[in-house]
PyMOL Python script that loads the backbone (N, CA, C, O; Angstrom):
from pymol import cmd

cmd.read_pdbstr("""\
ATOM      1  N   MET A   1     131.500 105.516 118.087  1.00  0.00           N
ATOM      2  CA  MET A   1     131.345 106.679 117.254  1.00  0.00           C
ATOM      3  C   MET A   1     130.005 106.588 116.512  1.00  0.00           C
ATOM      4  O   MET A   1     129.644 105.533 115.989  1.00  0.00           O
ATOM      5  N   ASN A   2     129.290 107.687 116.476  1.00  0.00           N
ATOM      6  CA  ASN A   2     128.019 107.736 115.763  1.00  0.00           C
ATOM      7  C   ASN A   2     128.239 107.720 114.261  1.00  0.00           C
ATOM      8  O   ASN A   2     129.198 108.292 113.742  1.00  0.00           O
ATOM      9  N   LYS A   3     127.328 107.053 113.586  1.00  0.00           N
ATOM     10  CA  LYS A   3     127.278 107.046 112.128  1.00  0.00           C
ATOM     11  C   LYS A   3     125.850 107.404 111.739  1.00  0.00           C
ATOM     12  O   LYS A   3     124.917 107.184 112.511  1.00  0.00           O
ATOM     13  N   ILE A   4     125.682 107.952 110.548  1.00  0.00           N
ATOM     14  CA  ILE A   4     124.340 108.247 110.062  1.00  0.00           C
ATOM     15  C   ILE A   4     124.027 107.254 108.950  1.00  0.00           C
ATOM     16  O   ILE A   4     124.830 107.041 108.041  1.00  0.00           O
ATOM     17  N   TYR A   5     122.854 106.655 109.038  1.00  0.00           N
ATOM     18  CA  TYR A   5     122.421 105.650 108.076  1.00  0.00           C
ATOM     19  C   TYR A   5     121.164 106.102 107.361  1.00  0.00           C
ATOM     20  O   TYR A   5     120.338 106.828 107.914  1.00  0.00           O
ATOM     21  N   LEU A   6     121.037 105.666 106.141  1.00  0.00           N
ATOM     22  CA  LEU A   6     119.794 105.769 105.411  1.00  0.00           C
ATOM     23  C   LEU A   6     119.199 104.372 105.374  1.00  0.00           C
ATOM     24  O   LEU A   6     119.809 103.435 104.859  1.00  0.00           O
ATOM     25  N   ILE A   7     118.005 104.247 105.926  1.00  0.00           N
ATOM     26  CA  ILE A   7     117.284 102.977 105.951  1.00  0.00           C
ATOM     27  C   ILE A   7     116.121 103.115 104.975  1.00  0.00           C
ATOM     28  O   ILE A   7     115.257 103.974 105.148  1.00  0.00           O
ATOM     29  N   VAL A   8     116.104 102.275 103.960  1.00  0.00           N
ATOM     30  CA  VAL A   8     115.023 102.288 102.970  1.00  0.00           C
ATOM     31  C   VAL A   8     114.198 101.022 103.185  1.00  0.00           C
ATOM     32  O   VAL A   8     114.718  99.907 103.148  1.00  0.00           O
ATOM     33  N   LEU A   9     112.909 101.222 103.407  1.00  0.00           N
ATOM     34  CA  LEU A   9     112.000 100.122 103.723  1.00  0.00           C
ATOM     35  C   LEU A   9     111.089  99.813 102.551  1.00  0.00           C
ATOM     36  O   LEU A   9     110.708 100.713 101.804  1.00  0.00           O
ATOM     37  N   SER A  10     110.740  98.553 102.388  1.00  0.00           N
ATOM     38  CA  SER A  10     109.723  98.203 101.399  1.00  0.00           C
ATOM     39  C   SER A  10     108.358  98.604 101.957  1.00  0.00           C
ATOM     40  O   SER A  10     108.226  98.930 103.136  1.00  0.00           O
ATOM     41  N   THR A  11     107.370  98.574 101.106  1.00  0.00           N
ATOM     42  CA  THR A  11     106.010  98.921 101.549  1.00  0.00           C
ATOM     43  C   THR A  11     105.431  97.865 102.476  1.00  0.00           C
ATOM     44  O   THR A  11     104.361  98.071 103.049  1.00  0.00           O
ATOM     45  N   ASP A  12     106.122  96.727 102.637  1.00  0.00           N
ATOM     46  CA  ASP A  12     105.673  95.706 103.584  1.00  0.00           C
ATOM     47  C   ASP A  12     105.856  96.155 105.032  1.00  0.00           C
ATOM     48  O   ASP A  12     105.216  95.621 105.939  1.00  0.00           O
ATOM     49  N   TYR A  13     106.725  97.131 105.243  1.00  0.00           N
ATOM     50  CA  TYR A  13     106.965  97.663 106.579  1.00  0.00           C
ATOM     51  C   TYR A  13     105.985  98.801 106.860  1.00  0.00           C
ATOM     52  O   TYR A  13     105.605  99.546 105.957  1.00  0.00           O
ATOM     53  N   ASP A  14     105.590  98.921 108.103  1.00  0.00           N
ATOM     54  CA  ASP A  14     104.842 100.099 108.556  1.00  0.00           C
ATOM     55  C   ASP A  14     105.882 101.030 109.179  1.00  0.00           C
ATOM     56  O   ASP A  14     106.350 100.796 110.293  1.00  0.00           O
ATOM     57  N   ARG A  15     106.237 102.083 108.450  1.00  0.00           N
ATOM     58  CA  ARG A  15     107.318 102.971 108.884  1.00  0.00           C
ATOM     59  C   ARG A  15     107.058 103.542 110.273  1.00  0.00           C
ATOM     60  O   ARG A  15     107.992 103.675 111.064  1.00  0.00           O
ATOM     61  N   ASP A  16     105.822 103.880 110.585  1.00  0.00           N
ATOM     62  CA  ASP A  16     105.510 104.427 111.910  1.00  0.00           C
ATOM     63  C   ASP A  16     105.842 103.431 113.017  1.00  0.00           C
ATOM     64  O   ASP A  16     106.332 103.819 114.078  1.00  0.00           O
ATOM     65  N   ASN A  17     105.576 102.158 112.773  1.00  0.00           N
ATOM     66  CA  ASN A  17     105.931 101.143 113.771  1.00  0.00           C
ATOM     67  C   ASN A  17     107.443 100.983 113.895  1.00  0.00           C
ATOM     68  O   ASN A  17     107.954 100.746 114.989  1.00  0.00           O
ATOM     69  N   VAL A  18     108.152 101.110 112.791  1.00  0.00           N
ATOM     70  CA  VAL A  18     109.620 101.005 112.832  1.00  0.00           C
ATOM     71  C   VAL A  18     110.198 102.166 113.643  1.00  0.00           C
ATOM     72  O   VAL A  18     111.085 101.947 114.468  1.00  0.00           O
ATOM     73  N   VAL A  19     109.718 103.391 113.431  1.00  0.00           N
ATOM     74  CA  VAL A  19     110.279 104.514 114.191  1.00  0.00           C
ATOM     75  C   VAL A  19     109.896 104.436 115.666  1.00  0.00           C
ATOM     76  O   VAL A  19     110.677 104.853 116.522  1.00  0.00           O
ATOM     77  N   LYS A  20     108.723 103.919 115.980  1.00  0.00           N
ATOM     78  CA  LYS A  20     108.374 103.692 117.399  1.00  0.00           C
ATOM     79  C   LYS A  20     109.345 102.687 118.019  1.00  0.00           C
ATOM     80  O   LYS A  20     109.790 102.856 119.154  1.00  0.00           O
ATOM     81  N   PHE A  21     109.663 101.654 117.265  1.00  0.00           N
ATOM     82  CA  PHE A  21     110.621 100.651 117.709  1.00  0.00           C
ATOM     83  C   PHE A  21     112.003 101.274 117.919  1.00  0.00           C
ATOM     84  O   PHE A  21     112.677 100.969 118.903  1.00  0.00           O
ATOM     85  N   LEU A  22     112.425 102.139 117.004  1.00  0.00           N
ATOM     86  CA  LEU A  22     113.713 102.824 117.169  1.00  0.00           C
ATOM     87  C   LEU A  22     113.710 103.706 118.410  1.00  0.00           C
ATOM     88  O   LEU A  22     114.717 103.792 119.113  1.00  0.00           O
ATOM     89  N   ASP A  23     112.589 104.361 118.684  1.00  0.00           N
ATOM     90  CA  ASP A  23     112.473 105.158 119.912  1.00  0.00           C
ATOM     91  C   ASP A  23     112.661 104.290 121.156  1.00  0.00           C
ATOM     92  O   ASP A  23     113.265 104.723 122.138  1.00  0.00           O
ATOM     93  N   GLU A  24     112.148 103.082 121.110  1.00  0.00           N
ATOM     94  CA  GLU A  24     112.283 102.152 122.236  1.00  0.00           C
ATOM     95  C   GLU A  24     113.721 101.672 122.404  1.00  0.00           C
ATOM     96  O   GLU A  24     114.078 101.140 123.455  1.00  0.00           O
ATOM     97  N   HIS A  25     114.536 101.855 121.388  1.00  0.00           N
ATOM     98  CA  HIS A  25     115.943 101.434 121.419  1.00  0.00           C
ATOM     99  C   HIS A  25     116.866 102.641 121.295  1.00  0.00           C
ATOM    100  O   HIS A  25     117.835 102.624 120.537  1.00  0.00           O
ATOM    101  N   SER A  26     116.549 103.682 122.051  1.00  0.00           N
ATOM    102  CA  SER A  26     117.337 104.921 121.978  1.00  0.00           C
ATOM    103  C   SER A  26     118.771 104.731 122.471  1.00  0.00           C
ATOM    104  O   SER A  26     119.628 105.577 122.215  1.00  0.00           O
ATOM    105  N   ASP A  27     119.039 103.633 123.173  1.00  0.00           N
ATOM    106  CA  ASP A  27     120.418 103.327 123.559  1.00  0.00           C
ATOM    107  C   ASP A  27     121.244 102.877 122.354  1.00  0.00           C
ATOM    108  O   ASP A  27     122.474 102.921 122.383  1.00  0.00           O
ATOM    109  N   LYS A  28     120.554 102.443 121.294  1.00  0.00           N
ATOM    110  CA  LYS A  28     121.234 101.980 120.082  1.00  0.00           C
ATOM    111  C   LYS A  28     121.069 102.947 118.908  1.00  0.00           C
ATOM    112  O   LYS A  28     121.962 103.080 118.071  1.00  0.00           O
ATOM    113  N   VAL A  29     119.925 103.615 118.858  1.00  0.00           N
ATOM    114  CA  VAL A  29     119.641 104.608 117.809  1.00  0.00           C
ATOM    115  C   VAL A  29     119.302 105.906 118.527  1.00  0.00           C
ATOM    116  O   VAL A  29     118.193 106.073 119.034  1.00  0.00           O
ATOM    117  N   SER A  30     120.259 106.819 118.568  1.00  0.00           N
ATOM    118  CA  SER A  30     120.110 108.013 119.399  1.00  0.00           C
ATOM    119  C   SER A  30     119.231 109.088 118.772  1.00  0.00           C
ATOM    120  O   SER A  30     118.719 109.960 119.474  1.00  0.00           O
ATOM    121  N   PHE A  31     119.054 109.030 117.457  1.00  0.00           N
ATOM    122  CA  PHE A  31     118.288 110.072 116.780  1.00  0.00           C
ATOM    123  C   PHE A  31     117.863 109.544 115.424  1.00  0.00           C
ATOM    124  O   PHE A  31     118.600 108.784 114.795  1.00  0.00           O
ATOM    125  N   TRP A  32     116.706 109.928 114.976  1.00  0.00           N
ATOM    126  CA  TRP A  32     116.251 109.579 113.638  1.00  0.00           C
ATOM    127  C   TRP A  32     115.385 110.712 113.107  1.00  0.00           C
ATOM    128  O   TRP A  32     114.845 111.508 113.876  1.00  0.00           O
ATOM    129  N   PHE A  33     115.259 110.777 111.796  1.00  0.00           N
ATOM    130  CA  PHE A  33     114.338 111.725 111.184  1.00  0.00           C
ATOM    131  C   PHE A  33     113.891 111.184 109.834  1.00  0.00           C
ATOM    132  O   PHE A  33     114.535 110.320 109.238  1.00  0.00           O
ATOM    133  N   ILE A  34     112.778 111.718 109.375  1.00  0.00           N
ATOM    134  CA  ILE A  34     112.166 111.278 108.129  1.00  0.00           C
ATOM    135  C   ILE A  34     112.093 112.459 107.177  1.00  0.00           C
ATOM    136  O   ILE A  34     111.640 113.540 107.555  1.00  0.00           O
ATOM    137  N   SER A  35     112.537 112.257 105.944  1.00  0.00           N
ATOM    138  CA  SER A  35     112.439 113.278 104.900  1.00  0.00           C
ATOM    139  C   SER A  35     111.895 112.709 103.598  1.00  0.00           C
ATOM    140  O   SER A  35     111.377 113.454 102.767  1.00  0.00           O
ATOM    141  N   LEU A  36     112.005 111.406 103.412  1.00  0.00           N
ATOM    142  CA  LEU A  36     111.633 110.754 102.160  1.00  0.00           C
ATOM    143  C   LEU A  36     110.670 109.593 102.432  1.00  0.00           C
ATOM    144  O   LEU A  36     110.750 108.962 103.486  1.00  0.00           O
ATOM    145  N   PRO A  37     109.769 109.309 101.502  1.00  0.00           N
ATOM    146  CA  PRO A  37     108.853 108.186 101.696  1.00  0.00           C
ATOM    147  C   PRO A  37     109.603 106.867 101.872  1.00  0.00           C
ATOM    148  O   PRO A  37     110.617 106.631 101.215  1.00  0.00           O
ATOM    149  N   TYR A  38     109.111 106.028 102.740  1.00  0.00           N
ATOM    150  CA  TYR A  38     109.661 104.691 102.984  1.00  0.00           C
ATOM    151  C   TYR A  38     111.115 104.707 103.432  1.00  0.00           C
ATOM    152  O   TYR A  38     111.815 103.703 103.303  1.00  0.00           O
ATOM    153  N   SER A  39     111.573 105.833 103.956  1.00  0.00           N
ATOM    154  CA  SER A  39     112.974 105.959 104.360  1.00  0.00           C
ATOM    155  C   SER A  39     113.085 106.603 105.733  1.00  0.00           C
ATOM    156  O   SER A  39     112.238 107.396 106.144  1.00  0.00           O
ATOM    157  N   ILE A  40     114.148 106.240 106.425  1.00  0.00           N
ATOM    158  CA  ILE A  40     114.455 106.803 107.737  1.00  0.00           C
ATOM    159  C   ILE A  40     115.949 107.100 107.753  1.00  0.00           C
ATOM    160  O   ILE A  40     116.753 106.255 107.358  1.00  0.00           O
ATOM    161  N   PHE A  41     116.323 108.278 108.200  1.00  0.00           N
ATOM    162  CA  PHE A  41     117.709 108.585 108.504  1.00  0.00           C
ATOM    163  C   PHE A  41     117.889 108.300 109.990  1.00  0.00           C
ATOM    164  O   PHE A  41     117.086 108.758 110.803  1.00  0.00           O
ATOM    165  N   ALA A  42     118.924 107.553 110.359  1.00  0.00           N
ATOM    166  CA  ALA A  42     119.117 107.173 111.753  1.00  0.00           C
ATOM    167  C   ALA A  42     120.570 107.362 112.172  1.00  0.00           C
ATOM    168  O   ALA A  42     121.495 107.023 111.433  1.00  0.00           O
ATOM    169  N   LYS A  43     120.752 107.907 113.368  1.00  0.00           N
ATOM    170  CA  LYS A  43     122.088 108.067 113.957  1.00  0.00           C
ATOM    171  C   LYS A  43     122.293 106.936 114.961  1.00  0.00           C
ATOM    172  O   LYS A  43     121.479 106.739 115.864  1.00  0.00           O
ATOM    173  N   SER A  44     123.385 106.199 114.795  1.00  0.00           N
ATOM    174  CA  SER A  44     123.613 105.042 115.646  1.00  0.00           C
ATOM    175  C   SER A  44     125.099 104.728 115.743  1.00  0.00           C
ATOM    176  O   SER A  44     125.881 105.078 114.859  1.00  0.00           O
ATOM    177  N   THR A  45     125.475 104.065 116.830  1.00  0.00           N
ATOM    178  CA  THR A  45     126.832 103.534 116.970  1.00  0.00           C
ATOM    179  C   THR A  45     126.915 102.112 116.421  1.00  0.00           C
ATOM    180  O   THR A  45     128.008 101.555 116.314  1.00  0.00           O
ATOM    181  N   LEU A  46     125.775 101.521 116.074  1.00  0.00           N
ATOM    182  CA  LEU A  46     125.752 100.169 115.525  1.00  0.00           C
ATOM    183  C   LEU A  46     126.308 100.151 114.109  1.00  0.00           C
ATOM    184  O   LEU A  46     126.358 101.183 113.439  1.00  0.00           O
ATOM    185  N   SER A  47     126.720  98.982 113.662  1.00  0.00           N
ATOM    186  CA  SER A  47     127.085  98.805 112.250  1.00  0.00           C
ATOM    187  C   SER A  47     125.800  98.647 111.446  1.00  0.00           C
ATOM    188  O   SER A  47     124.728  98.452 112.020  1.00  0.00           O
ATOM    189  N   ALA A  48     125.899  98.730 110.131  1.00  0.00           N
ATOM    190  CA  ALA A  48     124.727  98.519 109.280  1.00  0.00           C
ATOM    191  C   ALA A  48     124.161  97.116 109.495  1.00  0.00           C
ATOM    192  O   ALA A  48     122.945  96.933 109.533  1.00  0.00           O
ATOM    193  N   GLU A  49     125.033  96.141 109.633  1.00  0.00           N
ATOM    194  CA  GLU A  49     124.586  94.762 109.866  1.00  0.00           C
ATOM    195  C   GLU A  49     123.842  94.629 111.198  1.00  0.00           C
ATOM    196  O   GLU A  49     122.809  93.963 111.271  1.00  0.00           O
ATOM    197  N   GLU A  50     124.366  95.259 112.246  1.00  0.00           N
ATOM    198  CA  GLU A  50     123.698  95.210 113.555  1.00  0.00           C
ATOM    199  C   GLU A  50     122.347  95.925 113.520  1.00  0.00           C
ATOM    200  O   GLU A  50     121.383  95.464 114.132  1.00  0.00           O
ATOM    201  N   LEU A  51     122.276  97.026 112.819  1.00  0.00           N
ATOM    202  CA  LEU A  51     121.022  97.758 112.675  1.00  0.00           C
ATOM    203  C   LEU A  51     120.006  96.921 111.895  1.00  0.00           C
ATOM    204  O   LEU A  51     118.830  96.867 112.255  1.00  0.00           O
ATOM    205  N   TYR A  52     120.464  96.277 110.838  1.00  0.00           N
ATOM    206  CA  TYR A  52     119.626  95.371 110.051  1.00  0.00           C
ATOM    207  C   TYR A  52     119.074  94.252 110.941  1.00  0.00           C
ATOM    208  O   TYR A  52     117.880  93.953 110.906  1.00  0.00           O
ATOM    209  N   THR A  53     119.944  93.646 111.727  1.00  0.00           N
ATOM    210  CA  THR A  53     119.536  92.548 112.606  1.00  0.00           C
ATOM    211  C   THR A  53     118.516  93.020 113.634  1.00  0.00           C
ATOM    212  O   THR A  53     117.538  92.321 113.903  1.00  0.00           O
ATOM    213  N   LEU A  54     118.733  94.194 114.207  1.00  0.00           N
ATOM    214  CA  LEU A  54     117.801  94.761 115.180  1.00  0.00           C
ATOM    215  C   LEU A  54     116.409  94.918 114.573  1.00  0.00           C
ATOM    216  O   LEU A  54     115.417  94.511 115.178  1.00  0.00           O
ATOM    217  N   ILE A  55     116.334  95.501 113.392  1.00  0.00           N
ATOM    218  CA  ILE A  55     115.047  95.778 112.754  1.00  0.00           C
ATOM    219  C   ILE A  55     114.380  94.492 112.255  1.00  0.00           C
ATOM    220  O   ILE A  55     113.187  94.286 112.482  1.00  0.00           O
ATOM    221  N   THR A  56     115.136  93.635 111.583  1.00  0.00           N
ATOM    222  CA  THR A  56     114.521  92.432 111.021  1.00  0.00           C
ATOM    223  C   THR A  56     114.151  91.403 112.086  1.00  0.00           C
ATOM    224  O   THR A  56     113.254  90.590 111.861  1.00  0.00           O
ATOM    225  N   ALA A  57     114.818  91.419 113.239  1.00  0.00           N
ATOM    226  CA  ALA A  57     114.437  90.516 114.324  1.00  0.00           C
ATOM    227  C   ALA A  57     113.023  90.837 114.811  1.00  0.00           C
ATOM    228  O   ALA A  57     112.292  89.942 115.236  1.00  0.00           O
ATOM    229  N   LYS A  58     112.648  92.091 114.748  1.00  0.00           N
ATOM    230  CA  LYS A  58     111.317  92.525 115.183  1.00  0.00           C
ATOM    231  C   LYS A  58     110.288  92.438 114.058  1.00  0.00           C
ATOM    232  O   LYS A  58     109.160  92.003 114.293  1.00  0.00           O
ATOM    233  N   PHE A  59     110.653  92.839 112.846  1.00  0.00           N
ATOM    234  CA  PHE A  59     109.679  93.017 111.770  1.00  0.00           C
ATOM    235  C   PHE A  59     109.779  91.994 110.637  1.00  0.00           C
ATOM    236  O   PHE A  59     108.988  92.045 109.696  1.00  0.00           O
ATOM    237  N   GLY A  60     110.719  91.085 110.710  1.00  0.00           N
ATOM    238  CA  GLY A  60     110.864  90.088 109.652  1.00  0.00           C
ATOM    239  C   GLY A  60     111.779  90.581 108.549  1.00  0.00           C
ATOM    240  O   GLY A  60     112.144  91.755 108.497  1.00  0.00           O
ATOM    241  N   GLU A  61     112.141  89.660 107.667  1.00  0.00           N
ATOM    242  CA  GLU A  61     113.111  89.960 106.618  1.00  0.00           C
ATOM    243  C   GLU A  61     112.421  90.351 105.321  1.00  0.00           C
ATOM    244  O   GLU A  61     112.542  89.662 104.308  1.00  0.00           O
ATOM    245  N   ASN A  62     111.701  91.457 105.361  1.00  0.00           N
ATOM    246  CA  ASN A  62     111.146  92.039 104.145  1.00  0.00           C
ATOM    247  C   ASN A  62     112.253  92.794 103.441  1.00  0.00           C
ATOM    248  O   ASN A  62     113.367  92.888 103.955  1.00  0.00           O
ATOM    249  N   LEU A  63     111.958  93.333 102.267  1.00  0.00           N
ATOM    250  CA  LEU A  63     112.971  94.109 101.545  1.00  0.00           C
ATOM    251  C   LEU A  63     113.346  95.341 102.354  1.00  0.00           C
ATOM    252  O   LEU A  63     112.487  96.128 102.752  1.00  0.00           O
ATOM    253  N   ILE A  64     114.634  95.490 102.588  1.00  0.00           N
ATOM    254  CA  ILE A  64     115.167  96.601 103.380  1.00  0.00           C
ATOM    255  C   ILE A  64     116.594  96.858 102.897  1.00  0.00           C
ATOM    256  O   ILE A  64     117.309  95.929 102.521  1.00  0.00           O
ATOM    257  N   PHE A  65     116.995  98.121 102.913  1.00  0.00           N
ATOM    258  CA  PHE A  65     118.360  98.483 102.519  1.00  0.00           C
ATOM    259  C   PHE A  65     118.865  99.505 103.519  1.00  0.00           C
ATOM    260  O   PHE A  65     118.203 100.508 103.786  1.00  0.00           O
ATOM    261  N   ILE A  66     120.044  99.246 104.072  1.00  0.00           N
ATOM    262  CA  ILE A  66     120.654 100.151 105.048  1.00  0.00           C
ATOM    263  C   ILE A  66     122.061 100.477 104.569  1.00  0.00           C
ATOM    264  O   ILE A  66     122.853  99.583 104.273  1.00  0.00           O
ATOM    265  N   THR A  67     122.360 101.773 104.496  1.00  0.00           N
ATOM    266  CA  THR A  67     123.704 102.184 104.091  1.00  0.00           C
ATOM    267  C   THR A  67     124.175 103.340 104.964  1.00  0.00           C
ATOM    268  O   THR A  67     123.395 104.220 105.328  1.00  0.00           O
ATOM    269  N   GLU A  68     125.441 103.323 105.287  1.00  0.00           N
ATOM    270  CA  GLU A  68     126.041 104.428 106.029  1.00  0.00           C
ATOM    271  C   GLU A  68     126.332 105.566 105.052  1.00  0.00           C
ATOM    272  O   GLU A  68     126.860 105.343 103.963  1.00  0.00           O
ATOM    273  N   LEU A  69     125.986 106.770 105.448  1.00  0.00           N
ATOM    274  CA  LEU A  69     126.264 107.943 104.621  1.00  0.00           C
ATOM    275  C   LEU A  69     127.614 108.518 105.038  1.00  0.00           C
ATOM    276  O   LEU A  69     127.798 108.927 106.184  1.00  0.00           O
ATOM    277  N   LYS A  70     128.545 108.543 104.104  1.00  0.00           N
ATOM    278  CA  LYS A  70     129.898 109.035 104.379  1.00  0.00           C
ATOM    279  C   LYS A  70     130.303 110.020 103.296  1.00  0.00           C
ATOM    280  O   LYS A  70     130.597 109.607 102.174  1.00  0.00           O
ATOM    281  N   GLY A  71     130.325 111.268 103.591  1.00  0.00           N
ATOM    282  CA  GLY A  71     130.946 112.290 102.786  1.00  0.00           C
ATOM    283  C   GLY A  71     130.596 112.489 101.329  1.00  0.00           C
ATOM    284  O   GLY A  71     130.619 113.629 100.864  1.00  0.00           O
ATOM    285  N   ASN A  72     130.273 111.447 100.579  1.00  0.00           N
ATOM    286  CA  ASN A  72     130.021 111.604  99.151  1.00  0.00           C
ATOM    287  C   ASN A  72     128.537 111.428  98.872  1.00  0.00           C
ATOM    288  O   ASN A  72     128.087 110.347  98.493  1.00  0.00           O
ATOM    289  N   PHE A  73     127.787 112.499  99.064  1.00  0.00           N
ATOM    290  CA  PHE A  73     126.346 112.472  98.834  1.00  0.00           C
ATOM    291  C   PHE A  73     125.884 113.838  98.371  1.00  0.00           C
ATOM    292  O   PHE A  73     126.539 114.850  98.620  1.00  0.00           O
ATOM    293  N   LYS A  74     124.774 113.853  97.710  1.00  0.00           N
ATOM    294  CA  LYS A  74     124.187 115.093  97.228  1.00  0.00           C
ATOM    295  C   LYS A  74     122.685 114.873  97.164  1.00  0.00           C
ATOM    296  O   LYS A  74     122.230 113.784  96.815  1.00  0.00           O
ATOM    297  N   GLY A  75     121.929 115.877  97.491  1.00  0.00           N
ATOM    298  CA  GLY A  75     120.487 115.734  97.422  1.00  0.00           C
ATOM    299  C   GLY A  75     119.785 117.008  97.820  1.00  0.00           C
ATOM    300  O   GLY A  75     120.405 118.039  98.081  1.00  0.00           O
ATOM    301  N   ARG A  76     118.485 116.906  97.859  1.00  0.00           N
ATOM    302  CA  ARG A  76     117.644 118.035  98.230  1.00  0.00           C
ATOM    303  C   ARG A  76     116.771 117.575  99.391  1.00  0.00           C
ATOM    304  O   ARG A  76     115.837 116.792  99.215  1.00  0.00           O
ATOM    305  N   LEU A  77     117.089 118.069 100.564  1.00  0.00           N
ATOM    306  CA  LEU A  77     116.367 117.743 101.789  1.00  0.00           C
ATOM    307  C   LEU A  77     116.103 119.039 102.543  1.00  0.00           C
ATOM    308  O   LEU A  77     116.695 120.071 102.226  1.00  0.00           O
ATOM    309  N   PRO A  78     115.220 118.998 103.538  1.00  0.00           N
ATOM    310  CA  PRO A  78     115.038 120.193 104.368  1.00  0.00           C
ATOM    311  C   PRO A  78     116.370 120.638 104.978  1.00  0.00           C
ATOM    312  O   PRO A  78     117.189 119.813 105.383  1.00  0.00           O
ATOM    313  N   LYS A  79     116.566 121.930 105.033  1.00  0.00           N
ATOM    314  CA  LYS A  79     117.834 122.516 105.487  1.00  0.00           C
ATOM    315  C   LYS A  79     118.255 122.012 106.869  1.00  0.00           C
ATOM    316  O   LYS A  79     119.441 121.786 107.111  1.00  0.00           O
ATOM    317  N   ASP A  80     117.286 121.834 107.779  1.00  0.00           N
ATOM    318  CA  ASP A  80     117.637 121.408 109.135  1.00  0.00           C
ATOM    319  C   ASP A  80     118.061 119.941 109.223  1.00  0.00           C
ATOM    320  O   ASP A  80     118.528 119.510 110.277  1.00  0.00           O
ATOM    321  N   ASN A  81     117.912 119.166 108.152  1.00  0.00           N
ATOM    322  CA  ASN A  81     118.375 117.770 108.138  1.00  0.00           C
ATOM    323  C   ASN A  81     119.875 117.654 107.895  1.00  0.00           C
ATOM    324  O   ASN A  81     120.509 116.721 108.388  1.00  0.00           O
ATOM    325  N   TRP A  82     120.447 118.582 107.147  1.00  0.00           N
ATOM    326  CA  TRP A  82     121.837 118.455 106.713  1.00  0.00           C
ATOM    327  C   TRP A  82     122.863 118.410 107.844  1.00  0.00           C
ATOM    328  O   TRP A  82     123.816 117.638 107.738  1.00  0.00           O
ATOM    329  N   PRO A  83     122.728 119.188 108.922  1.00  0.00           N
ATOM    330  CA  PRO A  83     123.736 119.066 109.989  1.00  0.00           C
ATOM    331  C   PRO A  83     123.824 117.654 110.576  1.00  0.00           C
ATOM    332  O   PRO A  83     124.912 117.208 110.943  1.00  0.00           O
ATOM    333  N   HIS A  84     122.705 116.954 110.669  1.00  0.00           N
ATOM    334  CA  HIS A  84     122.714 115.581 111.191  1.00  0.00           C
ATOM    335  C   HIS A  84     123.420 114.633 110.248  1.00  0.00           C
ATOM    336  O   HIS A  84     124.070 113.685 110.690  1.00  0.00           O
ATOM    337  N   ILE A  85     123.303 114.875 108.964  1.00  0.00           N
ATOM    338  CA  ILE A  85     123.932 114.011 107.967  1.00  0.00           C
ATOM    339  C   ILE A  85     125.426 114.313 107.873  1.00  0.00           C
ATOM    340  O   ILE A  85     126.244 113.396 107.800  1.00  0.00           O
ATOM    341  N   LYS A  86     125.774 115.573 107.874  1.00  0.00           N
ATOM    342  CA  LYS A  86     127.177 115.963 107.669  1.00  0.00           C
ATOM    343  C   LYS A  86     128.051 115.760 108.901  1.00  0.00           C
ATOM    344  O   LYS A  86     129.242 115.479 108.764  1.00  0.00           O
ATOM    345  N   THR A  87     127.492 115.896 110.092  1.00  0.00           N
ATOM    346  CA  THR A  87     128.275 115.771 111.328  1.00  0.00           C
ATOM    347  C   THR A  87     127.521 114.883 112.324  1.00  0.00           C
ATOM    348  O   THR A  87     126.955 115.401 113.287  1.00  0.00           O
ATOM    349  N   PRO A  88     127.498 113.561 112.118  1.00  0.00           N
ATOM    350  CA  PRO A  88     126.721 112.678 112.975  1.00  0.00           C
ATOM    351  C   PRO A  88     127.179 112.641 114.433  1.00  0.00           C
ATOM    352  O   PRO A  88     126.411 112.217 115.296  1.00  0.00           O
ATOM    353  N   ASN A  89     128.407 113.070 114.734  1.00  0.00           N
ATOM    354  CA  ASN A  89     128.868 113.049 116.124  1.00  0.00           C
ATOM    355  C   ASN A  89     128.550 114.327 116.887  1.00  0.00           C
ATOM    356  O   ASN A  89     128.781 114.406 118.093  1.00  0.00           O
ATOM    357  N   ALA A  90     128.027 115.317 116.193  1.00  0.00           N
ATOM    358  CA  ALA A  90     127.599 116.542 116.889  1.00  0.00           C
ATOM    359  C   ALA A  90     126.291 116.242 117.621  1.00  0.00           C
ATOM    360  O   ALA A  90     125.509 115.386 117.207  1.00  0.00           O
ATOM    361  N   GLU A  91     126.081 116.948 118.689  1.00  0.00           N
ATOM    362  CA  GLU A  91     124.844 116.739 119.455  1.00  0.00           C
ATOM    363  C   GLU A  91     123.731 117.568 118.937  1.00  0.00           C
ATOM    364  O   GLU A  91     122.621 117.513 119.468  1.00  0.00           O
TER     365      GLU A  91
END
""", "prot")
cmd.dss("prot")
cmd.show_as("cartoon", "prot")
cmd.util.cbc("prot")
cmd.orient("prot")
């Protein structure tokens, strides 16, 4: 089952390189988008721990925070981002 994660990266990470890496692992991260600085929203069947391991194995253990977004959230993002957050299993 797909889950949507918010990945927050420290400035030690090059976000563009991380998203290129996620593109290379589309079997594990099927979709991602960017709306906030130093952050990536990612759709994946992996657990947060598995996603953490995938990213840190490539880029090292810099400051990083990964959390699954489940139902209790509020914010201001571009309108087209919300369907991905609210219904991660939709295509």
